[in-house]
Steps between C-alpha positions, in 0.01 A plus 500: 500500500396664174750709305446870445355605165719661239568865587385770255844562344549131440145469369587746227778264388253216432476475120166547331323203347529654152877536539536135599277387214727685256804291595602217261459236773134594538434427135619142543290457814191635325558260211542202733229572758267756344489878547210488748680255729822702476322826585321348800820343633698822453245694703505231770881515519502880517235498773727270700793740455291796616408318819852367554803599703608804305741334255399547138642240258621594156281459196678181390458347846131590506442333164700197611274466804195540277633230268544264796141565610368438150695174466367378834143593409533342156633170630245219479369382833475137387837399360738205472725398788759231560344249738797362693306424817522124461122470453429400141126573500509816709149638554624855556726488194249380242508120543553302178702638209318463171667309217580701186217326315250637753642851482477490119142376515405785736666757274313363199155558653581824683521725199248340264144377508470129577234226514462511879125425489453430132475157337696520176338184362135598546532877507291503818576615853758277669596407855832636624583187702503305170851628432647292784236249614597219262867537594420500871286189465767322296771575756297431814248234400212733595167488314470880501685807625457873547742784578459789744738766627676302777465187709330686785232602250475141379437374855247776566315428177479126567366559851245758389376309195472157662431563868341841552265486803618145563768334713857425393679225693870567560754339731600725790861438407447666161338828608808688388602860452726587208665829400296817517280364783310270261328269752292203394222562759473868399484414130224249565298757690541755219399237246173447686592157638482358849817333624464151646823410680584132526772317689773673699797719422745211469282194438195466276357161404261379233233449765523873586400588146232231502350656812541855363320445169128559532196623307628859511845414362568656161870424472790321666824688466862403546779759521850392397751614767709693251633760745532300820566149630370317807720219627475246776177342622288575194244328281298580189253273322611317188413725204345217295286385793380856566411538132305175511313622810409827327374317191291274721347802674456696174721789612782643284857488633720799413872540561675834526838391369659845517805463276393343174758236420448328163808274494665249731764704681677185620590424136710818503672426829277739694294434813175319423186710465157366399400576143159629395441178303571282805279719718206481256509120520389536863263798496246677279653848470844648542592868527857620442715799407648580162805699615651258751625152412318509167735782402256724315311822566290590806165328475294233672370182340200286591523157338300181540155352438318657206165532677654683796709730280187581299320608818796715598524653153140621526565689823468881468830525686682329213479821297621709791803273544588442134844572352603703197638411158862537612455244777348248260779559249774446758330198655437331166859551384636361828268199497617415148854456635369211711414314179877444460594369847844387382596868454309649793800535733655733241198687366308569824693757708356384834608141445834609352583703810380235742713232333824697470778277639683633804829445318399735220390766750826461696697545177303817431584628850868433430481699176321793659696524825801692361282726283273592791798543734661740252184712486474509880872544569548664840125512563426133570657158522364243254510127566347194338247308708291186488134570571152349469230626264130443548225461243274767654138615460382236745640209300688233699560735796749284690699374200814679386729476197881511536635817345793742505552873512700797622513656844563876516635589843634825652861587420766425756445693822131571437353196675342463841204714588553715191451204266121511524486861389750432224289211367189718500682771306636249249160337450351846443774590251443175311128577481581846357695362201371550142388138516460438874678200652295334773684265734444407863679608815622226731724573795770749402472464122272556204469167321433466128371153402593452133252222415275739309774714341514438125601849381854533639593792273192699600566427866855636481392798292243597762754447778731752328265777618518401868545796733583402859 
């Protein structure tokens, strides 16, 4: 039911725009947001009053409402949040956090000209991949490497450059779909390749690939099961034997590794994950992401045999999929951290967060519990909990890391069927904070996993503004 418009007598009480602009508060709003934006918002607010229920607010209230509109419109859409979901590399929350060195490198090239495609030694045109290729080869053992805008693009480029109008042999058990409906068969079709399925969903043998490779085969492709796991009666051919078969048949073997891990995770007490270097010992090309386990910026890398990378580099699609100067700056700075592996667990945020001891996180929960309880007094009960974090972004999907956190539950007497609605309201209120706090709802509580919380003061400061 719509409300009646303001009656004529009340309409006459609506202040004129010029009168509102003459008030001192308007001057501050014009200074902060611009006179044009203020004028447009004032007119929008007054139009709403004219079509409202008949109540005309005072001038101060009108300008207060205008100020709230302007603040909301001026707030950046992409902004920082506290990721307390328990997923360290959260795809929806930006994945890897950049180290300070990477952020500084990006800032340095953002506001000044740089040698993106200029060779400072010769004074001639340069190649943008030169800024990171030597580092990538040193850290992975590859002969050559190129960078594109994400790993999906890397896979697409490899398929298109090496196997367009030819067959690509893939095990049926590796025809996966990842986030955003990225399906291997669909990507192959778009890349101009013909899929040749070999083996079965759960068991594929070397003989299946031997039978599947023929005169029309342009590429054999393996897909690392980064976002799923098949258990039970399964089989996959030995990677070294498959590589030997491909060399014998003169067909390249490519591996979509997904998360680009450059170090031995087991050395840090983490679940084992194959490294790019180990993978390249058993195939010709590897594709992987820059913003997952590598801990850098979003990009995709193709690394491996020099002759194959050279063919890929010449593809017209390489230009369409290239990255900008800021990506190269961030990637180079992050890769340089790997040259000091003894310090990597401190300098690389992704590894630092993944290796945080549960005891340290539990101690943090103990420190924060009374402070959070004081801020939510009468509005929620706060308790310490043990929980399990996950790496995220398709990396080690069934492995978890012991962690600790806080559970925010309804106050006494607000449980039962009302708890679900209460949790939804609390989660919404946390998302509306100056720096939103993103947790996860489980059962009758909103849980905050503290594994990724390093800014305790900022967390509490944002929580001070909670309205529930």
